[in-house]
N, C-alpha and C positions, 0 to 999 in steps of 0.2 A: 505494500499500499504506498502510495506516495504521501510525502509530509505535507499538512496543510498548514496554512499560517493564519490564524493561530492554531496551535495543535487541536486535534480533537481531544475530548475527555474520555475517559474510560467507559463512561456510560453510553458514549456514542460508537465505540470502537471494539469494545469487550463482548463476549456472548451474553444474550439476555438470559432470563428464565426461561424463554421459549426455545432457546437453543441448545439447553444443557439438560441432560436426563433427569428425570423426577423420581426414579426408581432404582433399586439395587437389585440386578438380577440374580446376585448371589444370595441374597437375605430376603426372599419373598415373605410377604405377610407379616404378622406381628408375632412376638414369642408366646403370649399366653393372653387369658381374658383379661387379667389385673391391668396389662398395658394397653387394654381398650377402656376400661371403665375408670381407672384413675386418671387419666388425662381428660376424660370427658367431664369429670367432676371439678377438675381444676379449671376447665374451659366455662363451666355454667356458673362459677362462684367468682370469677375473675372480672370483678368490675371497678376498677381504680375511679374514685372520685375526682382524681385530680385531672384526667383526661376524658374527653366525650368518648364515646364508644367508636365512632369512626374513625378515632385516631388511636386504636387499639388494634393489635394484631396478635395473635395466639395461633400455635401450629403444633400438631402431633405427627411425630414420625415423618417429618418434612424435610428433604434435602435443603441443608444451609450452606451456601457456597461461600467461602471466606476470603479467598486468594486470587487476586487479579492478576497474579504473575503464573498461577497453576488453576486454570479455569475449571479443570474437572475434578479437583478436590473438595471434596464436601464432608460434613459431619450431618449425623441424622439424629437430633435430640429426641428424646421421649416426649418433651414439651417445652417448650419456651414461649416467651412474650415479648412484643416490640411495642413500646409506648411513644407516641411523638409522629407516629407514621401512619398513613393510609390503611384503613382496614382492608381497602382493595389495593391492588397493583395498577399503580397510576390512576387510581379512584376509580378504576370501570371494570376491572378483571379479577377473578379467584386465583390466586396464585398455584403455580405448578411446583415451585421450590421458591425459598427466599435467597435472593442474590445480593450481597452486601454492597457490592460496588454499583448496583443499579439502583438500590434502594437509599443508600446513603444513611442509614440509622441501624445500628447493631442491637441485638437482643438487649433487654434489661434484666430477665432473668431467665436460668436455664435449670430445667428439673431433670434429673435422671434417674430411672428406676433400676435398681441393681438387679441382676440376673448373673448366675454363674460364670456365664461366659463373656460377660463385659464388667465385672467387679472391678479388677485391676485397673484397668484404663478409665472407667468412671471415677476412681479415688486417685488418679494421678500416680499408680505403682507401676506403670508402664515406662520403657525407655524408647526414644524414637530410634527406628533402625536407619541405617544410611539410606540415603535415596528413596526413603518412604515420607510420606506425608505426615506432619506432625501429629501428635497424639490428641485426643479429644481435650484434655485437660490444657495441653499448650494451646491449641485454638482458643478455648474460653478464655484462658488467663491472659496469655501474651498477644494473641492476635485480634481477638473481638473485645477484649477487656470486658467481660459480661460482669456487672457490678454484684449479683448475686448468683451463687451455684448452688444447687440444692439436690442433695443426693439421698434417697429413701430405699431402704432395704426392706422390703414387705415380709422377708423371711424371719427376720429378728426384730421388725419395727423400729429401727434405729434411724433417726433422721440426722443427716450430717447438714450444716451449712456452711459454706465459704464465702467470705466476701472480699472483694479486691480492697487491697490497702497498698498504696504505693503502686508497685507493679508486680506484688504476688497476692496469691489467695491465702488468708488467714481463717482457719476454722473457728467459728464461733462456739466459746462454750456455753452451751444452753443449759439454763436452770429449769427451764421445761421444754417440751419439744414444739416450740414456735420461735418465729422470726418477725419482727415488726419493720416494715420497708417505708420509711418516712416520705421518699419522694413519691410513693404511689397511694400514702395513706390507707394502705392495705397490710395485714400479715399474713403468714402463712404458718400453718400447724397441723398437729394431728388430731384429728376428731373420731371418737368412738361412735360410730353410729350405723345405719342402715340406708344404704345406697344401692339402688337397683336390686332390692329385697337381698343384699349381701351384707351381714352384720360383720363389722371388722374395723379396725384403725385405718382412716384414710387421710390423705394430705387434702386440707382445704383452705380456702381464705377466709379470713375474718376482718372486722371493721374496727375503726378505733374504739369503740365500746367494748371490744373483745366478744363481740356476737359473730356467730359463723353466718357468712353471706349465703343466702338462700338460693337453691336452684329456681328455674322458673317454674317449677311443678310445686314446689313448697310455697313459692310466692303467691302463687294462684290458689292454692289452698287456703293459705293465710287471708287472702283477700275475700274469699268465701265464708270462711269461719266469722270474719268480722262483719260481712254484709247479714249473715244470719243472726249473730248476736244484736246488731242495730235493730233489724226488724221484730225481735224478741222483745226488746226494751221498748219500742214503740207500740207494740200489742199491749204490753202490761200497761203502758200509761193510758191507752184506750180503755182497757178494762176497768181502770180506776175511774175513769169517768162514765163509766156504765155503758160503754160501747162495746159490742163483741166485734172483734176484727174480722173475723169470717162472714159477718152479714154485710160488711160494706161493699 
């Protein structure tokens, strides 16, 4: 390609999400049901009040392309969130992948759900082989500089939180299994409860008052219960006035 004056930006010259693979043929599908339900619960309860919903993007098991010099290198987080960027690609299209040199905004928080085959890499315990892409830990910490890296082991129910301090991840010593993120005005913690009719410990977002963020189904049920209580109070007042509500 000939040189233009002024030079074209990487966004104009490098591959877009339409040009890059969105699936890994060596790892088809998801590892287990937990890797389906847990990210779904995170998505349903992630509503940071500091950002409008159209400026919040969340993804599950989506290719994350991070190096403009090696455009085929990617990682595939179990769940990640980007804030301050359009919910849709260029405000009009669902994403096939997340390409950082096209987007211009890196993830704010990444969640990895441990499995036996990925545990060492998720916890930064693997070394980079020569001529191979950087490890997952190196990408999140040193290249993308993701402020919050969350690792949850569903087999032991252990939650680990790493925050970026200077240029390295530091593990937070948790007094209880939750972490508050001031920029989002949201926290992430372990909740014991039933989701999709499965009772266990789940990762879930909570608000500034410590209340667990409701799923859409829970919010609708709460609205219905409040409407029913309001109707019952009104009926009681009418009966006090000698009026039978059912006869109106």
